[in-house]
C-alpha positions as YAML, in Angstrom:
chain: A
units: angstrom
residues:
- id: 1
  name: MET
  ca: [-18.71, -12.56, -37.30]
- id: 2
  name: ARG
  ca: [-20.39, -12.93, -33.93]
- id: 3
  name: THR
  ca: [-24.06, -13.44, -33.39]
- id: 4
  name: PHE
  ca: [-25.33, -13.83, -29.82]
- id: 5
  name: TRP
  ca: [-28.92, -14.87, -29.28]
- id: 6
  name: ALA
  ca: [-30.26, -12.28, -26.88]
- id: 7
  name: GLY
  ca: [-32.94, -12.93, -24.32]
- id: 8
  name: ILE
  ca: [-35.48, -10.44, -25.61]
- id: 9
  name: LEU
  ca: [-37.76, -12.04, -28.19]
- id: 10
  name: PHE
  ca: [-40.54, -10.24, -30.00]
- id: 11
  name: PHE
  ca: [-43.23, -11.89, -32.05]
- id: 12
  name: VAL
  ca: [-46.87, -11.99, -33.17]
- id: 13
  name: LEU
  ca: [-48.96, -14.48, -31.19]
- id: 14
  name: THR
  ca: [-52.23, -16.30, -31.50]
- id: 15
  name: LEU
  ca: [-52.66, -18.71, -28.61]
- id: 16
  name: CYS
  ca: [-55.53, -20.97, -27.67]
- id: 17
  name: GLY
  ca: [-56.25, -24.18, -25.83]
- id: 18
  name: PRO
  ca: [-58.15, -25.72, -22.94]
- id: 19
  name: ALA
  ca: [-57.90, -24.20, -19.47]
- id: 20
  name: SER
  ca: [-55.85, -27.01, -17.99]
- id: 21
  name: TRP
  ca: [-52.84, -25.33, -16.44]
- id: 22
  name: ALA
  ca: [-52.45, -23.76, -13.01]
- id: 23
  name: GLU
  ca: [-52.08, -20.08, -12.08]
- id: 24
  name: SER
  ca: [-52.03, -17.27, -14.61]
- id: 25
  name: TRP
  ca: [-51.78, -13.75, -13.24]
- id: 26
  name: HIS
  ca: [-52.27, -10.61, -15.31]
- id: 27
  name: LEU
  ca: [-51.26, -7.00, -14.72]
- id: 28
  name: SER
  ca: [-52.97, -4.66, -17.19]
- id: 29
  name: LYS
  ca: [-51.35, -1.56, -18.62]
- id: 30
  name: ALA
  ca: [-53.34, 0.55, -16.17]
- id: 31
  name: GLU
  ca: [-52.06, -1.54, -13.25]
- id: 32
  name: LEU
  ca: [-48.49, -1.21, -14.51]
- id: 33
  name: LEU
  ca: [-48.93, 2.56, -14.74]
- id: 34
  name: SER
  ca: [-50.15, 2.63, -11.15]
- id: 35
  name: HIS
  ca: [-46.75, 1.23, -10.16]
- id: 36
  name: GLY
  ca: [-44.89, 3.90, -12.12]
- id: 37
  name: ILE
  ca: [-44.15, 1.62, -15.07]
- id: 38
  name: ASN
  ca: [-44.47, 3.25, -18.49]
- id: 39
  name: PRO
  ca: [-45.57, 0.28, -20.67]
- id: 40
  name: PRO
  ca: [-44.13, 1.46, -24.02]
- id: 41
  name: MET
  ca: [-40.70, 2.01, -22.46]
- id: 42
  name: PHE
  ca: [-40.61, -1.03, -20.17]
- id: 43
  name: GLN
  ca: [-38.52, -4.14, -20.82]
- id: 44
  name: VAL
  ca: [-38.45, -7.36, -18.84]
- id: 45
  name: VAL
  ca: [-34.94, -8.57, -17.98]
- id: 46
  name: GLU
  ca: [-35.16, -11.86, -16.08]
- id: 47
  name: PHE
  ca: [-36.41, -13.74, -13.06]
- id: 48
  name: SER
  ca: [-34.23, -13.68, -9.96]
- id: 49
  name: PRO
  ca: [-32.16, -16.82, -9.25]
- id: 50
  name: ASP
  ca: [-34.75, -17.95, -6.67]
- id: 51
  name: GLY
  ca: [-37.65, -17.21, -9.06]
- id: 52
  name: ARG
  ca: [-39.39, -14.89, -6.59]
- id: 53
  name: MET
  ca: [-38.76, -11.60, -8.38]
- id: 54
  name: LEU
  ca: [-39.01, -10.36, -11.96]
- id: 55
  name: LEU
  ca: [-36.53, -7.64, -12.92]
- id: 56
  name: GLY
  ca: [-37.30, -5.01, -15.54]
- id: 57
  name: TYR
  ca: [-36.30, -1.49, -16.51]
- id: 58
  name: GLN
  ca: [-37.47, 1.46, -18.53]
- id: 59
  name: VAL
  ca: [-35.80, 4.36, -20.30]
- id: 60
  name: ASN
  ca: [-37.16, 7.52, -18.72]
- id: 61
  name: LEU
  ca: [-38.86, 10.38, -20.53]
- id: 62
  name: ARG
  ca: [-37.23, 13.71, -21.28]
- id: 63
  name: ASP
  ca: [-38.23, 15.51, -18.10]
- id: 64
  name: GLU
  ca: [-36.52, 12.92, -15.92]
- id: 65
  name: VAL
  ca: [-33.55, 12.56, -18.26]
- id: 66
  name: ALA
  ca: [-33.09, 16.33, -17.95]
- id: 67
  name: LYS
  ca: [-32.70, 15.76, -14.20]
- id: 68
  name: GLY
  ca: [-30.02, 13.16, -14.85]
- id: 69
  name: ILE
  ca: [-32.24, 10.12, -14.20]
- id: 70
  name: THR
  ca: [-31.95, 8.22, -17.46]
- id: 71
  name: ASN
  ca: [-33.33, 4.83, -16.44]
- id: 72
  name: ARG
  ca: [-35.43, 3.21, -13.74]
- id: 73
  name: LEU
  ca: [-35.16, -0.39, -12.56]
- id: 74
  name: PHE
  ca: [-38.22, -2.26, -11.29]
- id: 75
  name: GLU
  ca: [-38.45, -5.29, -9.02]
- id: 76
  name: LEU
  ca: [-41.77, -7.12, -9.29]
- id: 77
  name: ASN
  ca: [-41.99, -9.34, -6.23]
- id: 78
  name: LEU
  ca: [-43.82, -12.63, -6.75]
- id: 79
  name: ARG
  ca: [-45.81, -14.76, -4.35]
- id: 80
  name: SER
  ca: [-45.25, -18.53, -4.34]
- id: 81
  name: ASP
  ca: [-48.24, -18.88, -6.69]
- id: 82
  name: GLY
  ca: [-46.81, -16.32, -9.14]
- id: 83
  name: LYS
  ca: [-48.97, -13.33, -8.21]
- id: 84
  name: VAL
  ca: [-47.22, -9.94, -8.17]
- id: 85
  name: THR
  ca: [-47.40, -8.69, -4.57]
- id: 86
  name: GLY
  ca: [-45.39, -5.49, -4.79]
- id: 87
  name: VAL
  ca: [-43.18, -3.35, -6.99]
- id: 88
  name: ARG
  ca: [-39.99, -1.52, -6.01]
- id: 89
  name: SER
  ca: [-38.09, 0.91, -8.20]
- id: 90
  name: HIS
  ca: [-34.52, 2.24, -8.31]
- id: 91
  name: ASP
  ca: [-33.30, 5.25, -10.26]
- id: 92
  name: LEU
  ca: [-30.23, 4.65, -12.39]
- id: 93
  name: SER
  ca: [-28.22, 7.30, -14.21]
- id: 94
  name: VAL
  ca: [-26.13, 5.70, -16.94]
- id: 95
  name: PRO
  ca: [-25.76, 6.67, -20.63]
- id: 96
  name: ALA
  ca: [-27.58, 3.51, -21.75]
- id: 97
  name: ILE
  ca: [-28.26, 0.01, -20.48]
- id: 98
  name: GLU
  ca: [-26.40, -2.21, -22.93]
- id: 99
  name: GLN
  ca: [-26.57, -5.39, -20.86]
- id: 100
  name: ILE
  ca: [-28.06, -6.11, -17.45]
- id: 101
  name: ALA
  ca: [-28.10, -9.14, -15.16]
- id: 102
  name: LEU
  ca: [-28.60, -10.10, -11.56]
- id: 103
  name: SER
  ca: [-25.62, -11.30, -9.55]
- id: 104
  name: PRO
  ca: [-25.48, -15.04, -8.81]
- id: 105
  name: ASP
  ca: [-26.88, -14.46, -5.30]
- id: 106
  name: GLY
  ca: [-29.56, -12.11, -6.65]
- id: 107
  name: ARG
  ca: [-28.57, -9.28, -4.30]
- id: 108
  name: GLU
  ca: [-27.15, -6.92, -6.91]
- id: 109
  name: VAL
  ca: [-28.00, -5.77, -10.41]
- id: 110
  name: VAL
  ca: [-25.01, -5.39, -12.73]
- id: 111
  name: VAL
  ca: [-25.22, -3.10, -15.76]
- id: 112
  name: ILE
  ca: [-22.87, -2.64, -18.70]
- id: 113
  name: THR
  ca: [-22.89, 0.84, -20.25]
- id: 114
  name: ALA
  ca: [-20.70, 3.38, -22.13]
- id: 115
  name: SER
  ca: [-20.13, 1.13, -25.15]
- id: 116
  name: GLY
  ca: [-19.04, -1.73, -22.91]
- id: 117
  name: ALA
  ca: [-16.39, 0.32, -21.10]
- id: 118
  name: ALA
  ca: [-18.25, 0.84, -17.81]
- id: 119
  name: PHE
  ca: [-19.83, -1.53, -15.30]
- id: 120
  name: VAL
  ca: [-22.02, -0.44, -12.40]
- id: 121
  name: ALA
  ca: [-23.66, -2.47, -9.64]
- id: 122
  name: LEU
  ca: [-26.85, -1.60, -7.76]
- id: 123
  name: ASP
  ca: [-27.48, -3.04, -4.30]
- id: 124
  name: ARG
  ca: [-31.11, -4.16, -4.22]
- id: 125
  name: ASP
  ca: [-31.43, -3.69, -0.47]
- id: 126
  name: THR
  ca: [-30.01, -0.17, -0.18]
- id: 127
  name: GLY
  ca: [-30.42, 1.15, -3.72]
- id: 128
  name: GLU
  ca: [-26.77, 2.22, -3.65]
- id: 129
  name: VAL
  ca: [-25.08, 2.35, -7.04]
- id: 130
  name: ARG
  ca: [-21.33, 1.89, -7.29]
- id: 131
  name: THR
  ca: [-18.88, 1.76, -10.18]
- id: 132
  name: LEU
  ca: [-17.14, -1.54, -10.86]
- id: 133
  name: MET
  ca: [-15.24, -0.34, -13.91]
- id: 134
  name: ALA
  ca: [-14.95, 2.98, -15.73]
- id: 135
  name: HIS
  ca: [-12.73, 3.90, -18.65]
- id: 136
  name: GLU
  ca: [-10.08, 6.36, -17.50]
- id: 137
  name: PRO
  ca: [-7.33, 7.96, -19.63]
- id: 138
  name: ARG
  ca: [-4.00, 6.11, -19.43]
- id: 139
  name: GLN
  ca: [-5.40, 3.43, -17.17]
- id: 140
  name: PRO
  ca: [-5.75, -0.27, -18.06]
- id: 141
  name: GLY
  ca: [-9.17, -1.84, -17.90]
- id: 142
  name: PHE
  ca: [-11.68, -4.26, -19.38]
- id: 143
  name: ARG
  ca: [-14.25, -3.58, -22.09]
- id: 144
  name: SER
  ca: [-17.16, -5.91, -22.78]
- id: 145
  name: HIS
  ca: [-17.64, -6.30, -26.53]
- id: 146
  name: PRO
  ca: [-20.20, -7.37, -27.44]
- id: 147
  name: PRO
  ca: [-21.73, -6.66, -24.01]
- id: 148
  name: ILE
  ca: [-22.50, -10.09, -22.55]
- id: 149
  name: LEU
  ca: [-23.04, -11.08, -18.91]
- id: 150
  name: LEU
  ca: [-23.70, -14.63, -17.77]
- id: 151
  name: ARG
  ca: [-23.99, -16.51, -14.51]
- id: 152
  name: ALA
  ca: [-22.22, -19.85, -14.16]
- id: 153
  name: GLY
  ca: [-21.30, -21.94, -11.15]
- id: 154
  name: GLY
  ca: [-22.01, -19.14, -8.71]
- id: 155
  name: LYS
  ca: [-19.83, -16.71, -10.68]
- id: 156
  name: LEU
  ca: [-20.60, -13.72, -12.90]
- id: 157
  name: LEU
  ca: [-18.74, -13.69, -16.21]
- id: 158
  name: ALA
  ca: [-18.37, -11.17, -19.03]
- id: 159
  name: THR
  ca: [-17.04, -11.47, -22.57]
- id: 160
  name: GLY
  ca: [-14.72, -8.80, -23.95]
- id: 161
  name: PHE
  ca: [-11.05, -7.85, -23.82]
- id: 162
  name: PHE
  ca: [-8.52, -6.30, -21.50]
- id: 163
  name: TYR
  ca: [-6.74, -3.12, -22.65]
- id: 164
  name: ASP
  ca: [-3.54, -1.41, -21.52]
- id: 165
  name: GLU
  ca: [-2.62, 2.20, -20.65]
- id: 166
  name: GLU
  ca: [-2.50, 3.06, -24.36]
- id: 167
  name: ASP
  ca: [-6.00, 1.66, -24.92]
- id: 168
  name: TYR
  ca: [-4.50, -1.20, -26.90]
- id: 169
  name: GLY
  ca: [-6.87, -4.13, -26.68]
- id: 170
  name: GLY
  ca: [-5.79, -7.70, -26.07]
- id: 171
  name: SER
  ca: [-7.35, -10.96, -27.21]
- id: 172
  name: ASP
  ca: [-11.07, -11.65, -26.95]
- id: 173
  name: SER
  ca: [-11.56, -13.21, -23.56]
- id: 174
  name: ILE
  ca: [-13.92, -14.21, -20.78]
- id: 175
  name: ALA
  ca: [-13.45, -12.48, -17.43]
- id: 176
  name: ARG
  ca: [-14.77, -13.37, -13.99]
- id: 177
  name: ILE
  ca: [-16.21, -10.38, -12.13]
- id: 178
  name: ASP
  ca: [-15.49, -10.07, -8.40]
- id: 179
  name: LEU
  ca: [-18.31, -7.92, -7.06]
- id: 180
  name: THR
  ca: [-16.40, -7.23, -3.84]
- id: 181
  name: ARG
  ca: [-13.75, -5.23, -5.74]
- id: 182
  name: SER
  ca: [-13.59, -2.38, -8.23]
- id: 183
  name: GLY
  ca: [-11.47, -1.31, -11.16]
- id: 184
  name: LEU
  ca: [-9.19, -3.76, -12.90]
- id: 185
  name: GLU
  ca: [-8.95, -5.84, -9.70]
- id: 186
  name: ALA
  ca: [-12.61, -6.79, -10.16]
- id: 187
  name: PHE
  ca: [-11.89, -8.54, -13.49]
- id: 188
  name: GLU
  ca: [-9.96, -11.79, -13.67]
- id: 189
  name: LEU
  ca: [-9.00, -13.41, -16.96]
- id: 190
  name: VAL
  ca: [-10.37, -16.97, -16.99]
- id: 191
  name: ALA
  ca: [-10.32, -17.85, -20.71]
- id: 192
  name: GLU
  ca: [-8.92, -16.52, -23.97]
- id: 193
  name: ILE
  ca: [-11.32, -17.34, -26.79]
- id: 194
  name: GLU
  ca: [-10.03, -15.40, -29.80]
- id: 195
  name: LYS
  ca: [-7.76, -18.17, -31.09]
- id: 196
  name: LEU
  ca: [-10.57, -20.69, -30.65]
- id: 197
  name: GLU
  ca: [-13.03, -18.59, -32.62]
- id: 198
  name: ARG
  ca: [-10.54, -17.81, -35.38]
- id: 199
  name: SER
  ca: [-10.07, -21.54, -35.88]
- id: 200
  name: LEU
  ca: [-13.79, -21.92, -36.56]
- id: 201
  name: LYS
  ca: [-14.19, -20.64, -40.11]
- id: 202
  name: ARG
  ca: [-17.52, -19.13, -41.18]
- id: 203
  name: LEU
  ca: [-18.70, -18.85, -37.58]
- id: 204
  name: VAL
  ca: [-22.36, -17.82, -37.46]
- id: 205
  name: ILE
  ca: [-23.30, -18.29, -33.79]
- id: 206
  name: ASN
  ca: [-21.08, -18.51, -30.72]
- id: 207
  name: ALA
  ca: [-22.50, -18.79, -27.22]
- id: 208
  name: TYR
  ca: [-20.72, -19.63, -23.98]
- id: 209
  name: THR
  ca: [-22.35, -20.96, -20.83]
- id: 210
  name: ASP
  ca: [-19.17, -20.58, -18.75]
- id: 211
  name: HIS
  ca: [-15.45, -20.09, -19.37]
- id: 212
  name: GLU
  ca: [-15.00, -23.79, -20.14]
- id: 213
  name: THR
  ca: [-18.05, -24.57, -22.28]
- id: 214
  name: GLY
  ca: [-19.30, -23.17, -25.57]
- id: 215
  name: TYR
  ca: [-21.63, -24.04, -28.43]
- id: 216
  name: PHE
  ca: [-21.10, -22.90, -32.01]
- id: 217
  name: CYS
  ca: [-22.83, -22.92, -35.38]
- id: 218
  name: ILE
  ca: [-20.71, -22.82, -38.53]
- id: 219
  name: GLN
  ca: [-21.82, -22.54, -42.14]
- id: 220
  name: ARG
  ca: [-20.09, -25.08, -44.34]
- id: 221
  name: GLU
  ca: [-18.07, -23.39, -47.06]
- id: 222
  name: GLY
  ca: [-19.77, -23.39, -50.44]
- id: 223
  name: SER
  ca: [-23.08, -24.71, -49.14]
- id: 224
  name: GLN
  ca: [-26.14, -23.83, -47.10]
- id: 225
  name: VAL
  ca: [-25.45, -26.55, -44.53]
- id: 226
  name: TYR
  ca: [-24.79, -25.55, -40.93]
- id: 227
  name: THR
  ca: [-22.74, -27.63, -38.50]
- id: 228
  name: LEU
  ca: [-23.18, -27.47, -34.73]
- id: 229
  name: TYR
  ca: [-20.21, -27.86, -32.38]
- id: 230
  name: ARG
  ca: [-19.63, -28.26, -28.65]
- id: 231
  name: TRP
  ca: [-16.40, -27.02, -27.07]
- id: 232
  name: LYS
  ca: [-14.85, -27.89, -23.72]
- id: 233
  name: ALA
  ca: [-11.69, -26.22, -22.44]
- id: 234
  name: GLY
  ca: [-8.58, -28.21, -23.32]
- id: 235
  name: GLN
  ca: [-10.32, -30.04, -26.16]
- id: 236
  name: GLU
  ca: [-10.98, -29.41, -29.82]
- id: 237
  name: PRO
  ca: [-14.57, -28.45, -30.74]
- id: 238
  name: GLU
  ca: [-16.62, -31.52, -31.67]
- id: 239
  name: ALA
  ca: [-19.38, -31.55, -34.29]
- id: 240
  name: PHE
  ca: [-22.64, -33.21, -33.27]
- id: 241
  name: ASP
  ca: [-25.30, -32.22, -35.83]
- id: 242
  name: GLU
  ca: [-25.95, -30.62, -39.21]
- id: 243
  name: ALA
  ca: [-28.97, -28.70, -40.47]
- id: 244
  name: LEU
  ca: [-30.18, -26.68, -43.44]
- id: 245
  name: SER
  ca: [-30.89, -23.78, -41.08]
- id: 246
  name: VAL
  ca: [-30.83, -23.16, -37.33]
- id: 247
  name: PRO
  ca: [-33.64, -20.69, -36.48]
- id: 248
  name: GLY
  ca: [-33.32, -21.32, -32.73]
- id: 249
  name: PHE
  ca: [-30.16, -21.77, -30.63]
- id: 250
  name: MET
  ca: [-29.78, -21.35, -26.86]
- id: 251
  name: PRO
  ca: [-27.35, -23.19, -24.55]
- id: 252
  name: LYS
  ca: [-27.69, -23.40, -20.77]
- id: 253
  name: GLY
  ca: [-25.21, -25.21, -18.56]
- id: 254
  name: ASP
  ca: [-23.94, -28.02, -20.75]
- id: 255
  name: LYS
  ca: [-27.15, -28.45, -22.73]
- id: 256
  name: LEU
  ca: [-28.25, -26.85, -25.97]
- id: 257
  name: ALA
  ca: [-31.83, -26.29, -27.09]
- id: 258
  name: TYR
  ca: [-32.01, -25.67, -30.82]
- id: 259
  name: VAL
  ca: [-34.25, -25.81, -33.86]
- id: 260
  name: ALA
  ca: [-32.88, -27.63, -36.90]
- id: 261
  name: GLN
  ca: [-34.39, -27.50, -40.37]
- id: 262
  name: ARG
  ca: [-34.14, -30.88, -42.09]
- id: 263
  name: SER
  ca: [-34.71, -31.85, -45.71]
- id: 264
  name: GLY
  ca: [-38.27, -31.65, -46.94]
- id: 265
  name: GLY
  ca: [-38.99, -28.51, -44.95]
- id: 266
  name: VAL
  ca: [-39.28, -30.37, -41.63]
- id: 267
  name: TYR
  ca: [-38.20, -28.69, -38.39]
- id: 268
  name: GLU
  ca: [-37.00, -30.43, -35.25]
- id: 269
  name: LEU
  ca: [-36.82, -29.05, -31.72]
- id: 270
  name: VAL
  ca: [-33.84, -30.75, -30.10]
- id: 271
  name: ILE
  ca: [-32.28, -30.83, -26.63]
- id: 272
  name: TYR
  ca: [-28.61, -31.84, -26.82]
- id: 273
  name: ASP
  ca: [-26.90, -33.03, -23.64]
- id: 274
  name: GLY
  ca: [-23.17, -32.34, -23.86]
- id: 275
  name: PRO
  ca: [-21.72, -34.76, -21.29]
- id: 276
  name: SER
  ca: [-23.63, -37.76, -22.68]
- id: 277
  name: ALA
  ca: [-23.54, -36.58, -26.32]
- id: 278
  name: THR
  ca: [-27.22, -37.50, -26.70]
- id: 279
  name: ARG
  ca: [-30.00, -35.73, -28.57]
- id: 280
  name: GLN
  ca: [-33.62, -35.59, -27.44]
- id: 281
  name: VAL
  ca: [-35.96, -34.70, -30.33]
- id: 282
  name: VAL
  ca: [-38.83, -32.94, -28.57]
- id: 283
  name: THR
  ca: [-41.00, -32.52, -31.65]
- id: 284
  name: THR
  ca: [-40.93, -32.69, -35.44]
- id: 285
  name: SER
  ca: [-43.02, -30.13, -37.28]
- id: 286
  name: PRO
  ca: [-43.84, -29.25, -40.88]
- id: 287
  name: VAL
  ca: [-44.39, -25.71, -39.59]
- id: 288
  name: GLU
  ca: [-41.38, -23.48, -38.97]
- id: 289
  name: LEU
  ca: [-40.25, -23.28, -35.33]
- id: 290
  name: GLY
  ca: [-38.52, -20.26, -33.86]
- id: 291
  name: TYR
  ca: [-38.21, -17.68, -31.06]
- id: 292
  name: LEU
  ca: [-36.81, -20.24, -28.66]
- id: 293
  name: THR
  ca: [-36.23, -19.77, -24.91]
- id: 294
  name: PHE
  ca: [-34.47, -22.22, -22.57]
- id: 295
  name: SER
  ca: [-34.58, -22.18, -18.77]
- id: 296
  name: GLU
  ca: [-31.35, -21.67, -16.85]
- id: 297
  name: ASP
  ca: [-31.39, -25.20, -15.40]
- id: 298
  name: GLY
  ca: [-32.01, -26.79, -18.81]
- id: 299
  name: SER
  ca: [-35.34, -28.29, -17.73]
- id: 300
  name: THR
  ca: [-37.80, -26.31, -19.85]
- id: 301
  name: VAL
  ca: [-37.92, -25.08, -23.42]
- id: 302
  name: GLN
  ca: [-40.36, -22.69, -25.09]
- id: 303
  name: VAL
  ca: [-40.75, -22.30, -28.84]
- id: 304
  name: ASN
  ca: [-43.22, -20.96, -31.40]
- id: 305
  name: GLU
  ca: [-44.82, -22.60, -34.40]
- id: 306
  name: ILE
  ca: [-44.86, -20.06, -37.20]
- id: 307
  name: ASN
  ca: [-46.84, -19.88, -40.41]
- id: 308
  name: GLU
  ca: [-48.46, -17.15, -42.48]
- id: 309
  name: GLU
  ca: [-51.64, -17.15, -40.40]
- id: 310
  name: ARG
  ca: [-50.51, -17.37, -36.80]
- id: 311
  name: MET
  ca: [-47.82, -18.16, -34.24]
- id: 312
  name: LYS
  ca: [-48.58, -20.56, -31.39]
- id: 313
  name: LEU
  ca: [-46.54, -20.84, -28.23]
- id: 314
  name: PHE
  ca: [-45.49, -24.31, -27.03]
- id: 315
  name: THR
  ca: [-43.46, -25.59, -24.10]
- id: 316
  name: ALA
  ca: [-41.88, -28.88, -23.05]
- id: 317
  name: SER
  ca: [-40.00, -29.89, -19.93]
- id: 318
  name: SER
  ca: [-38.10, -32.77, -18.39]
- id: 319
  name: ARG
  ca: [-40.77, -32.82, -15.67]
- id: 320
  name: THR
  ca: [-43.31, -34.10, -18.21]
- id: 321
  name: GLY
  ca: [-40.92, -36.32, -20.16]
- id: 322
  name: TRP
  ca: [-40.50, -33.51, -22.72]
- id: 323
  name: LYS
  ca: [-44.17, -33.60, -23.65]
- id: 324
  name: TYR
  ca: [-44.73, -30.92, -26.29]
- id: 325
  name: GLN
  ca: [-47.87, -28.91, -25.55]
- id: 326
  name: PRO
  ca: [-49.41, -25.50, -26.26]
- id: 327
  name: VAL
  ca: [-49.72, -22.77, -23.66]
- id: 328
  name: PRO
  ca: [-53.50, -22.37, -23.27]
- id: 329
  name: ASP
  ca: [-55.90, -19.49, -22.72]
- id: 330
  name: LEU
  ca: [-53.80, -16.54, -23.82]
- id: 331
  name: PRO
  ca: [-55.45, -13.80, -25.88]
- id: 332
  name: ARG
  ca: [-54.53, -12.78, -29.39]
- id: 333
  name: SER
  ca: [-51.54, -10.46, -29.08]
- id: 334
  name: SER
  ca: [-49.50, -8.23, -31.36]
- id: 335
  name: MET
  ca: [-46.09, -8.46, -29.68]
- id: 336
  name: ALA
  ca: [-44.69, -10.28, -26.68]
- id: 337
  name: ASP
  ca: [-41.52, -10.68, -24.65]
- id: 338
  name: ILE
  ca: [-41.00, -14.09, -23.01]
- id: 339
  name: ARG
  ca: [-38.90, -15.09, -19.99]
- id: 340
  name: LEU
  ca: [-38.61, -18.39, -18.13]
- id: 341
  name: SER
  ca: [-37.76, -18.69, -14.45]
- id: 342
  name: PRO
  ca: [-34.43, -20.44, -13.70]
- id: 343
  name: ASP
  ca: [-36.24, -23.67, -12.73]
- id: 344
  name: GLY
  ca: [-38.56, -23.46, -15.75]
- id: 345
  name: ARG
  ca: [-41.74, -23.54, -13.66]
- id: 346
  name: TRP
  ca: [-42.87, -20.00, -14.47]
- id: 347
  name: MET
  ca: [-43.10, -17.97, -17.64]
- id: 348
  name: SER
  ca: [-43.57, -14.23, -17.97]
- id: 349
  name: LEU
  ca: [-45.23, -12.82, -21.07]
- id: 350
  name: TYR
  ca: [-45.14, -9.05, -21.59]
- id: 351
  name: ASN
  ca: [-46.94, -7.30, -24.45]
- id: 352
  name: GLN
  ca: [-49.30, -4.42, -25.25]
- id: 353
  name: ASP
  ca: [-51.97, -6.06, -23.07]
- id: 354
  name: GLY
  ca: [-49.75, -6.02, -19.98]
- id: 355
  name: LEU
  ca: [-47.77, -8.60, -18.05]
- id: 356
  name: ARG
  ca: [-48.73, -12.22, -17.41]
- id: 357
  name: ILE
  ca: [-47.08, -14.71, -15.04]
- id: 358
  name: ILE
  ca: [-47.96, -18.26, -16.06]
- id: 359
  name: SER
  ca: [-47.36, -21.55, -14.23]
- id: 360
  name: LEU
  ca: [-45.87, -24.26, -16.44]
- id: 361
  name: PRO
  ca: [-46.38, -28.02, -15.97]
...
């Protein structure tokens, strides 16, 4: 069984603390509407690689869908201090957005649709949409299943499998996408992962950061103990920790941020560095930790302390020596969607009260 930890995290929040951090910008629901954003249908995707734009999209309402415009992408341009200075939109007509990511250079938006069988790319400068891959009868191709896109080393990768003219699928694989090409020529096999995953019995979580690095969580047979593994191409997976549960798990580069439940109901937030095989325990808490987010450069982690009364948002970063501290001065909220910029210096928080861009220490 595969379980990928997606980027979109929803939760109940109660946040408080002294006003000690830098900028915090807020766009209300009314302000979002003024930019053509329909708050109930809007989803935040990610910051651009340079951190100067926040990408989001919405599923359009029936009148626009009837015209063939099923979705709309939004670019929220950010000033150096995090303030939103302008919003651009692009119409996109695809059956459904199943996965979406910016290209490594940030110039294009790549979307997986049609049950993983189609890929389209939108040029941010021109708004032009072109097809990278479409399923055609009696033609070989690549299908992303489950639909996963990731950036690594200046490349865009996708998980899935290649299929032949008879629609017979090959082994689960990782493909590199060449955005200068189209059709099968745009997809290059860089790793076969099916044999690897079959060797890992009782696999609960598998997450790759590139075609040569992966992190896994396996439940020990006959017990409730979970074992964490790191894999490098050409080597056998190596175990590096065990836990009673793993309510948070997100690798970036060759680091893994995770939450491990220990005996006695204690939870640890841990940063594991693969090359040095070292663990940094950021905090130990008697309160459950969850809803974890990790910045693309591995410098910043965000997590929530959860109990029956409230959830409080905390962050820690290498810039502060992994000091664990609450995010201050945010109102009580019912639901939220968190993103971190690639360098971990900015956080976006989107909920029923609107969108906030927050500077992190």
